N, C-alpha and C positions, 0 to 999 in steps of 0.2 A: 488272348496273346498280346504281350507287350514288347515293343521293339525299343531296344535302347541303342541309340547312336553313340559314337565315341566310347564303344564299350571297353577299349583297353585304356582310357584316360583314367585319371585320378578319382573323378566322380562316377563316370560310367562303370568301371570296374567294380566299385563298391556297390553300385546300384544293382548291377546284374547279380552279386552275392546275395544282397538283402532280399530281391525278388525271388531268386531260386530258393534261399531258405525258407521263404513263405509258401512254397510249393506252386507258385503259379507258372504259366508258360511263358518263357522268355526267349526272345531271338535277339542275340547279340550281334552288333554290326560295327565294323570299322573298316579302313582300308587294308590293313595288314592282320585282321584277326586269324586266330588258328584255334584249334581245339585245346592247346595247352593254355588259352587265355581265359577259358570259361569252365565253371563248375560242371560236373557231371550232370547231364539230362538238359542242358542248356543248348539250344541250337545256335549255330554260329554262321554268318554269312558276310562275306566280303562286299562292301560298297563304298562309295565316296560320297560323302555329304555334299560336296561341290559338283557332283554329278546326279541330279535328280533321277534321271532315267536308271542309274543303277540302283536306285532305291525301290523301284516300282516293285520287283519280285519280292524284295525284303518286307515290304509293307503289306503285301497282298495277304488278306485274312487277318490282319491285326485289328485290335480294338483300341489300344492305345499307344502312344509314342512319346519317348523321352527324346527331345530334340536338343542338340548343342546350339550355341549361337555362333560357333566357328572360331571363337577366340581370336587370335591374331590373324586368321584366315577369313575372317567373317566376310571381307569384301569378295571373296570368291564364291559365296552363296547365293542362291536364288530362292529366297524362302517361299515365294509364292508357288515355284514349281515343285519345292519339296511338300508344300500342304497341299497342293493338288493331287499329287501322288499318294499322300496320306488318305484324303478323301475317297480316291478311286479304289483304294485297298480296304476300306472299310473302317478306318479310324474314327473314333468317335470323341476321343480325349487326348490332348497333347499338353506336355509338361514341357515348357521351355526353360533351359538354363541360360539365363541372360547375365547381367552384370549391374551392380550397383551404380556404376558409372552413368547409366542411362538417365538417372535421376540427378546424381550429384555433379557430373560433367556434361551437361546437355549441349554445350557449345563444341565439345570434342569431336572431330570427324571420326575417331576411331572408337571411342567409348560411348558417347552420347548420340550422335546423329545416326550411325550404322546400326548401334544396337536398339534405337528407338524404331527404325525402319523394320527390323526383324520382328520386334514385339508387335508393332502395328499389323504386320501381315499375319501374325497369329492370332490378335484380337479380332481380325476382319475375316478370318477364315471360314466362320461358321461352324467350327469345331469347338466343343468345350474346352476351355484352356485353363491353364494356371501358369504364372510367371514367377521364377526364382530369380532374385537378384543378390548373389553373394558378393561380399567384399573381397579382399585378398585371401588366398588359400594358404593354410599351413604347409601344405605340399610344395609351395613355391621354394621352400628351403632345400629342396633336393638339388637346387643350382649349386648349392654349397658342399654337396656331397664329396666330390673328388678333393678340394682343399682341405675339408675336415679330415678325410681318411689319410691323406699324405702328410699334412702339416699341423693338424688340430688347430686350424685358422678359418675364421669366417670374415670376409671383407665386405662391407656393404656401405651405402651412404646414410646419412641421417640416423645415426646410431642411437639418438634417444627420442626419436618421434614414434609414438604408439599408435598402432591400428588394431582393430579388434578381429584378426585373422580368424579364419574358420577351418574346421576340419573337413575335408571334403567327404568324409564318412557321414557327418551330420547332414551335409546338403543331399547325399545319397538317400538317407533315411527320409527326409521331408519330400523329396521327389517320389519316394516309394509310396508314402502316404497319399500323396496328390493324385498318384495313378491308380491306387487301389480304392480309396475311401471316396465316399460322397462329402460334399460340403467344402470342396476347394475350388469349385469352379468360379471364374472370374477374379481369383485372389492374385495379388502380387505380394510375395513375401521376400522381405528383405533379411538376408541370412548374415549373421556375424557369429564370432566367438563370444565368450562371456566377459572378456577383459581387453583392455589396451595392451599391446605387447610390442616392446621395441626391438630392432635388430640385436642390440646387445643383450636383451633378455632371451632373445632366441638362441643365440650363441651359448648363453649360460645354461639353457635347458637341455640343449643338445649334449653339452659337457655332462650335465648330470645324468643324463641318460645312458651316457657312454661309462660314466665313472671316471672320467679324465677331464681335466680343463681344457676348454676350447678358448683360444685366443681371438678376441674381436679387433679388427682393424677397420677404421673408418675410412672410407673412400670419400674423394671429393665428388662433387655432382658431375663434373666433367669426366672423371675415371668411370664412373657408374654409367654414364650416357655411351661412352666409347665401347664398353662392355657388352652393354644391351643391344646396340645397333648390330651386333654381329648376328644376332639371331631374331630380331624384332624390327617391323617397320618403324621409321622415325616418328611419325605421329603417335604410335602406340608408345614408343619410347618416351616421348616429351610428356604425355599425359601420365604415364606410370610415374615418372619422375616427380611430377607436380602432387600427385597423390602422396607419394612416400615422404616427400620433404615438406608440404605444405597441405596437409589435408583440412578439408572443410569440417565444420562441426557435424554436419550428417555423416561424413565419412569416419568420424570417431565415435559416432553414435552406438551404444550397445543395443541391439535390436531384440524384443521379446519373441520374435517370429518362431524360432527354432523351438523354444520352449512351449509357445502357444499350440504348435502342431504336434510336437512329440510327447508333451507332457514331462518333459525333463530339461534341464539346463544343457546348452551344448558343452562339448568337451573342450578342454583347456589345450593350449599348445604344447604344455609339458607332457600331458597324456599322449598326445601325437607323436612328440619326439621319442618318447619311451617305446611306444608301439611300432616305431619304424626306425629303432637306433641301429638295426643291422646295416640299413643303407650308409651309415656314416662310420662304420668301424673299418 
């Protein structure tokens, strides 16, 4: 039995589908999950990653765990309590969805320090572990869905700064391999897409997927900051803007790890946009 936390998110939902298609036993969990969120035959349980006690019945009898790092809510997690609950339930393998920022922004309280503490708890848990460190997700573009639908416009800062964003479906496939296969224990995989893509490129790719032009409007850093502060804590906003506007060489590096694990190149942003064009129509 594999437990997937964050099962209604961009990575978790894809992972549940991949694992279910492979015929494995899957237990999907998130705070608001329902039967409509999972494929037929997949067990679903409501639980809160920030409440380790709520996870105990979910983890009971499980062999493996896909553990989210909490994203913007990482400060609410008690990773040691989650891992203690996992061990008590019988979990012998954990795959952690972490962040590239643990390595590239080690001084950042939100990305580096907090992420490192969660990784350390996993490494020291006594459970066989694999850590995934993706960069930016292609699916972050869903934030543009409404203005694209209503005005065929994308507004973003740093329009010509490229990053190798990754399709969450590729993260899910790497996670599935690490959960199912031997040979991944003790590995840290850095996961990126196959090429640098700028916000201007992304707007164009969405337009191509829709068959209509999408106009790109470049925001100032302050405009973007003000917008992000509506739904992200300030430390997360500041580090995110630093990555988007002044990425380090490591943050622009194309990693070979997706191809190394899956035996194929990661998908392109344009492919992601075509597959998800309905969200922008």
